[in-house]
C-alpha positions as CSV (number, residue, x, y, z in Angstrom):
1,M,-130.1,-30.9,-76.9
2,R,-129.7,-34.1,-75.4
3,S,-133.4,-34.5,-75.6
4,F,-132.7,-33.1,-78.9
5,L,-130.6,-36.0,-80.1
6,I,-132.7,-38.8,-78.2
7,H,-136.1,-37.5,-80.2
8,I,-133.9,-38.1,-83.4
9,S,-132.0,-41.5,-82.8
10,S,-136.2,-42.4,-82.0
11,L,-136.8,-41.4,-85.6
12,L,-133.7,-43.1,-87.4
13,L,-135.1,-46.0,-85.2
14,L,-138.5,-45.3,-85.5
15,T,-137.5,-46.1,-89.5
16,L,-134.8,-48.4,-89.6
17,V,-136.9,-50.9,-88.4
18,L,-139.9,-49.5,-90.3
19,L,-137.8,-50.2,-93.6
20,V,-136.3,-54.1,-92.0
21,T,-139.4,-55.1,-91.3
22,G,-141.3,-53.6,-94.4
23,F,-138.5,-55.3,-96.2
24,F,-139.3,-58.8,-95.0
25,M,-143.4,-58.5,-95.3
26,L,-142.2,-57.3,-98.6
27,E,-140.0,-60.5,-99.4
28,R,-141.8,-63.2,-97.7
29,T,-145.2,-61.8,-99.7
30,N,-143.5,-62.2,-102.9
31,H,-144.8,-58.3,-103.4
32,Q,-141.1,-56.8,-103.7
33,E,-141.9,-54.6,-106.8
34,L,-143.0,-52.2,-103.5
35,W,-139.8,-51.7,-102.1
36,S,-139.3,-48.7,-104.5
37,Q,-142.8,-47.3,-102.7
38,L,-141.7,-48.5,-99.2
39,L,-138.7,-46.4,-98.9
40,T,-140.0,-43.5,-100.9
41,L,-142.8,-43.1,-98.2
42,T,-140.3,-43.6,-95.7
43,S,-138.5,-41.2,-96.4
44,C,-140.8,-38.7,-97.1
45,F,-142.3,-39.6,-93.2
46,S,-138.8,-39.4,-91.8
47,V,-138.6,-35.9,-93.1
48,I,-141.1,-34.4,-92.5
49,T,-141.5,-36.1,-88.7
50,L,-138.0,-34.4,-88.6
51,I,-138.7,-31.2,-89.5
52,S,-141.1,-30.8,-87.3
53,L,-139.4,-32.3,-84.7
54,I,-137.0,-29.9,-85.0
55,I,-139.5,-26.9,-85.0
56,F,-140.5,-28.0,-81.6
57,N,-137.6,-28.5,-79.5
58,R,-136.6,-25.3,-81.4
59,G,-139.7,-23.7,-79.4
60,I,-138.5,-25.4,-76.3
61,S,-135.7,-23.1,-75.7
62,R,-138.3,-20.3,-75.9
63,D,-140.5,-18.0,-73.9
64,S,-144.1,-19.4,-72.5
65,R,-145.5,-18.0,-75.5
66,S,-142.8,-18.8,-78.3
67,Q,-143.4,-22.3,-76.9
68,T,-147.4,-23.2,-77.9
69,F,-146.1,-21.3,-81.0
70,H,-144.1,-23.4,-82.4
71,S,-145.5,-26.3,-80.5
72,F,-148.9,-25.4,-82.8
73,V,-146.3,-24.7,-85.5
74,S,-145.0,-28.0,-85.7
75,I,-148.2,-30.0,-86.1
76,S,-150.1,-27.8,-88.2
77,L,-147.0,-27.8,-90.1
78,K,-146.7,-31.7,-89.9
79,F,-150.4,-32.0,-90.5
80,L,-150.2,-29.7,-94.3
81,L,-147.0,-31.8,-95.4
82,E,-148.7,-35.0,-94.8
83,L,-152.0,-33.5,-97.2
84,F,-149.7,-32.6,-99.4
85,L,-147.9,-35.9,-99.6
86,A,-151.8,-37.7,-99.7
87,L,-152.2,-35.3,-102.8
88,I,-149.5,-36.3,-104.7
89,W,-149.2,-39.7,-104.0
90,F,-153.1,-40.6,-104.5
91,I,-154.0,-38.1,-107.3
92,V,-150.9,-37.3,-109.3
93,I,-149.2,-40.4,-108.8
94,K,-152.2,-42.6,-108.9
95,K,-151.0,-45.3,-106.3
96,T,-154.2,-45.9,-105.4
97,E,-153.7,-49.9,-104.7
98,T,-155.4,-51.5,-101.5
99,E,-151.7,-52.9,-100.7
100,S,-150.4,-48.2,-101.2
101,V,-153.2,-47.2,-99.9
102,L,-152.3,-49.4,-96.5
103,M,-148.9,-48.7,-96.7
104,F,-149.1,-45.0,-96.8
105,F,-151.8,-45.0,-93.6
106,V,-149.3,-47.7,-91.7
107,L,-146.7,-45.4,-92.7
108,Y,-149.0,-42.4,-91.6
109,L,-150.0,-43.2,-88.4
110,S,-146.7,-44.7,-87.4
111,F,-144.3,-41.5,-87.4
112,S,-148.0,-40.0,-86.3
113,F,-147.4,-41.8,-82.9
114,I,-144.1,-41.5,-83.1
115,L,-143.9,-37.5,-83.2
116,I,-147.1,-37.2,-80.3
117,F,-145.0,-39.3,-78.5
118,L,-141.8,-37.7,-78.7
119,I,-143.7,-34.4,-77.5
120,L,-145.5,-35.3,-75.3
121,K,-143.0,-37.2,-73.5
122,T,-140.8,-33.5,-74.0
123,L,-144.2,-31.6,-72.2
124,K,-144.5,-34.1,-69.4
125,T,-140.7,-32.9,-68.2
126,K,-141.0,-29.3,-69.1
127,S,-144.9,-27.9,-69.5
128,L,-146.2,-25.2,-72.2
């Protein structure tokens, strides 16, 4: 339970750092109209990563076979939800400007790295 709270706080910290950094960068470059896009994408990626963390941490307390299954489901679900988000973002909403595409992939990589880091940190102390 303690490691789960640490994971949640790490995710919240990353979200806040990305929002504050993005806000100052957008203010400095006079692109304030992208603030709503940044807020929307950051919250979507945060929720997707939180869902993956919940599934992964639920599997940690189970037997070895279940741990592997939960880890696989966690990573696969994250990939599918982000693929669905990309589909909606680029095709349905048509956010294909250079700034929107760059923002999407920077946020995608940031949240993917934090999830991979947290999973690897957990697996270092408790292997499957």
